N, C-alpha and C positions, 0 to 999 in steps of 0.2 A: 616478393610482392611489393609493389610500390606503395608509397605513403598514401597516395590517392585511394587506391583499392582498399588499404587497411581501414582508413577513416570511413569509407563508404560501407564496408562490411560491418564495422562496429555500429554505425547508425542503423543499418538494416536489422542486425541481430537484436539490438536494444529495442527497436520498434516491434519486432516479432514477439519478444519476451513481454513487452508492455501490453501488447494486444492479447496474448494468451492469458496473462494474469487478469486483465480487464474482462475478458470473455468469461473466465471462470466465475468471477464475482458477479458479473452482469447476469449470467445464466441462473445462478443461485438466487439472486435478488428477484429477477423477473419471474422465476418459478414460484417463489413464495407469494409475490404480488398476484400472479394469475390464479393460484390456488385460493387465496383469500377472496379475490374478486369472484371466482367461480362459485365458491361456497355461499357468498352473500347473494349472488345472482340466483343460485339454486334455491336458497332459502326463500327469496322473494317469489320465485316461480311456484314452488310447492305451496307456499302460503296463498298465492293467487288462485291456484287450482282448487285448493281446499275451500276457499271462500266461494268460488264459483259453484262447487258441488253443494256447499251449504245452502247457497241461494236456490239451487235446483230443488234440494230437499224441502226447503221452506215453501217453495211454490207447490210441490206435491202435497204437502200438508194442507196448504190453503185450498187447493183444488178439491181435496178429499173432504175437508170441512164444509166447503160450499155445497158439495154433493149431499153430504149428510144433513145439512140444514134446510134442504128444500122442503116446502110444505107437503108435497106429495109423499116424499119418503117418510117423513115424520108421521103423517096420518096413516100410511100403510103399515108401518111398524107398530104404531099404537093399536090399531085394529087387530093385527095378528098376534100381538102380545097377550091379548085377552084369552087366547085358547088355553093357556096354562094357569091363569090367575086363580081359577076356582079350585085348583089342586093344591094340597099341601106339598111341602118340599119332597117328602119321600115318594108320594105318588107322581109328582112332577118329574123327578129323576127317573122313575121307572118308565113313564110314558116317553120321555125324551130318549131313553136307552132303547126302547122298542122301535121308535122311529129311526134311530141311528142304525140299528141292526138291519132293518128293512132297507134302508138307504145303501148300506155297504154291500148287501147281498143282491141288490137289483142292478144288473148290468145294462139293461135295455134303456137307452136314453129316451125312447118313445113311450116308456111306461107312464101311465097316468100319474102315478105317485111322484116320479121324477119331474115330469112336466109341470106339475103344480108349483114347483119351486124354480125351475129354470126358464119357464115361459109365462110366468104370471106378470101382471102389469109392472110391478116393481123391477123384476128381472129385465123386462124389455126397456124400462127407463134407464136402468144401469147400463144396458148394452148400447144405448145411444151415446154414452160417454166414449165408447171405443171410436166412434166416428168423429167426435170433437177433437180428440188427441190420438191420432192413429199410431199404431206400433208402440204404444206405451204400456197398455194394460195387459197383464196375463189373465187376470180374473178379478171380478169385483163381487162381493157378496155381503149380505146383511144378516145379522142374528138378532133375536130379541134379547131382553134383559136376562134371560135364563140360559142363553147360549144355544138355543135351538135355531135352526136355519129358517130364514124368512124368504130370502130371494137370492139367486146367484146367476151369474152369466154363464156358468158351466157346471157340470156335475163335479162336485168336490169329493175328496176322499172320504169325508165323514159328514154326518148331519149335525152331530153334537160338537160344540166348540167351547162350551163353558168351562172346561177343565184345562184348556190350553194356556200356556204362559202368556202369549200375546193378548188373549181375551181377558184374562184375569188382570193383566197390567193395565189395559185400556179401561176396563170396567172400574178398577181402582176402588173397590168396596162401595160402588154407587156414586163416587165423586167424579169419575171420568178423568181420562188422561190420554193425550196423544202418545202413541207408541210406534216405534220402528221395529218391525220384525225382520231381523237379518236371516232370511231363509236360505241364503246361499244359492247354489245352482239348482234350479228346479227342473227336473227331467220332464215333468208334465207340461211345462211352458217352453222349455228349450232355451232358457236364458237365465242369467243371474237375476234373482228377484228380491226386491225389498218390499215387504209388506208395510203399508201405511195404515195404521189402525186409529180410528177416531170414534169417540162416543157420539151417539145420537141423543140430543137433549130435547126435552119437551118441558117448558116452564122450569128449567134448571134441574130436571130429573133425568137421569140416564135411562132411556127406554130401550136402547139397543146399541149394537156395535156395527160399524161399517168398516170393511177392510178392502183396500185396493192393493192387489199384488202387482207391482209394477216392474217391467223389464228395464233395468237401469243401465245395462251395458252401453246401449246406444247413446244415452245421455252423457255418461261418463266419457265415452270415446270421443264424442263431439267436443266436449270441454277440453280434453287433453290435446286433441288435434289443434285447437286454437292456439296452444302454446308451443306447438312442435318446433317451430323455427327458433324459439328462444332456448330450448333445452337440448335440441339435437346436437350431438349424437348420444345424449344421455338416455337413461331408461326411467320411465315413469311407471310406478306400481301403486296400487291401492291395496293395503294390507290391514289385517286386524292386529291388535296388540298382542295376540297370542302367536303371531308369526305367520299365520296362513295368508297367502296372497290371493286377494279377490280378483284383481285385474292385472294381467301382465300380457303384453303382446305375444301372440302365437302360443299361449299356454292355456291349458284347461283350468278354469276357475278352481281355486282351493287345492290344486295339485302340486303347488310349490310352496316353499316357506322362505321367509326372510332369513338371512344368515344369522346363525346362533349368536355370534358376537355382537349383533346389533339389537337383540331383543331387549336387553336391559336399558337401551337408549330410546326405545319406542314407548312413549307415554303421552301425557296430556300437554306437554310443552314442545315447542319447536326445538329441533336439535340439528346441528351440523358437525360433522367430524370427518376424519380420514381413517380408513380402515383397510385391511388386506383381505381379499376374498380367498376362496378355497384354492385358487391357483397362485396365491401369494402376489396377486396383482394389487397395486394401490388403487383405491376407489375413494371418490368424494361422495359423501352421504349427507342428504338433507331430508328432514321429515317435518311434516306439519299436520296437526290433528284436524279432522273434520268435526267441527264443534257440535253439529247436530247429532252426532253419534255418541256423544258423551252424555250419560244420563244426568238429567237436571230436574229441577222442580217442575218444569213445564213439559218436558218430553222424556219418555222412557225409551230405552234401546236395549235390545238383547235377542235371545233366541234359545233354542234347545239343542241338545247334542245330536239327537237322532230324529229321523222322520222316514215315512214310507217312500216318499218321492223326491226328497231333496236333502241336501246337507245344510243344516241350519247353523246360524251363528251361535257363539257361546255367550252366555250371560256375562256381562261385565266387560266384554271386549268392545273397544271402540275402533274406529277406522282412522288410518293415517294415509296421507299422500306422501310417497317416498320417491325421491329423485336421486339416482346414482349416476355418476359420471366417471369413466375410467381416467385415472391420472395420466395415462398414456396420451390422452388428448392434449393435456397441458404440456407434456414432454414434447409432443410434435410441434406445438406452437413455439416452445422454447428453442427447439432445434432449428426451426425456421428463422427465429430471431438471431440465433448464433450464426447461421449461414450468412444472413444479411450483414451482421456485424463484422464477420470475418472478411466478407467480400469488400465492404467499405474500408475496413482496416488495411487489408493488403493493397487495395488501390491507393490508399493514402501513403502506405510504405513505398509503393512504386514511385509516386510523385515525390515523396521525400528523398528517395534514393537518387532520382534524377536531379533534384535540386541540390542535394548534398554533393553529388559528383561535380555539378557545375560550380558550386561554391568552393569545393575543395580544390578544383582546378585553378580557380582564381586565386585562392590563398597560396597554393603550392607553386604557382607560376614564378613568383619571386624567389622561392626556395630553390627551384630548379635552376633559375638564372644564377643564383649564388654558387650552386654545385658546379654548373658548367663553367662559371668564371674561375673557380678555384682550379679546375682542370686546365684552363687555358693560360693562367698567369704563371710566368717564371721570371727569372732575373733579367731576361731580355726585353720584357714588355711591362715593366713596373710602372710605366706611366699611364696604364689603362685604369679606368674607374667603372664600377658597376652602377647602373642607373636604376635605383629602386627608391621611389618616392612614396612611402607610406608612413603613417604615424603609429605603427605598431612595432612589436618586437622584431619582426623581420626587417623593417626599415632601419631599426636601431642596429641590428646585426650587420646589415649592408653598410651602414655608415662606419661601424667599427671596423669592418673588413677594409673599407676604403682608407680609413685612418692607418690601419696596419700596413697597407700597401705603401702609403705615403712614407711611413716611418722606415719600412723596409727599403724603399727606393732611396731614401736619404742615406741609410746605412750602406747600401750598395754603391751609391755615388762616393761616399767617403772612402769606402774600401777601394774603389777604382782609383780615386785620387791618391790614396796611400800606396797602392801598387805602382802607379806611375812614378811617384816620388822615389820609391825604392828602386825602380828600374833606372831612374836618372842617376841616383847615387851610385849604383853599381857601375854604370857606364862611366861616371866621373872617376871612380876609383881605378877602373881599368886604364883610363887615359893617364892618370898620375903614375901608375906603375910603369907604363911604357916610357914616360919622360924620365923617370929615375933610372 
């Protein structure tokens, strides 16, 4: 193998080794950067979605409060509340229990007793709200201060509500409080329902409770779709802190759970981490709490374990927006960067190899001239000189070689002269011998 080839191969091999080492460290560095950036981005997205949902929930509360504060509703509740005022608590409980029994056992919606509550002026007024905000309400109803039904947009499961958690929480011992009733998936409505419960005040006194059961999946889905381009192909879920998933694409509500390894990380604060799923796949996880679902001094939140027609939320559980992204997505991006880096690297090596070959040829041209000259020079042509005019080691070598030829030529000339002198002396001796 020629010197030119050896030098070119060495440069190419060193270039390949350098590119491979650089690629390894570049891939690791870029993967860490992409993971950190994705976690930060997911954090921001999950926080933005939770804030948007909080804003929606605040709007629902304000809408329900406005409805409960209308003069017509307050007057109607005040008038109907007088039906039980003359009774003591025991008699009142008995009377409400009798009405509840009659309500539960009456299945005919056209029955006069049922119609007195679902078609009275207040019920019709509430039903008008369905037209104001279509596809939002599952049902709206009002109770008096004792939990007895006053008006409803539909026939409810029970007439009496004063013993229920959401009612007691909103009544709040007569002080009143806004309460979110996490009902879960309501089979009677056919949607995931959140009850917004507000007290009806009259001169600062709680005279009744208004509850709007709202179908929130459509609201949540619209909010999530607004951010789809930012988190795709990740997965957005809304889950309770007990692990049950409220909203997940193509899944029945409350039919799936958050991975067990993440439950300890789901709380009241934002969290981002990397974990491995059940298939040992690396996942990026970010969670942000929906503040409105965290019990505070202004708003209560909760539910019960069981119900006839729906799966309720569990008291003490708040909601979280959870965004998960497969780390394989990051690996695909890193792989793309590696391919681009290697392509550029090998193109550079190709250019370097061509340049090296050209440069090596230029460098070795004088060496080859020296080699060829050494093959051509012998004692018959010691007057020849190699023409190499460079200020490097090869030029110095050529000058040394020329000096050596000069010295060798002198030696050969001296040798030739000596040989000629010897021949003359031998010839002279022969002549002397013949004369003697």
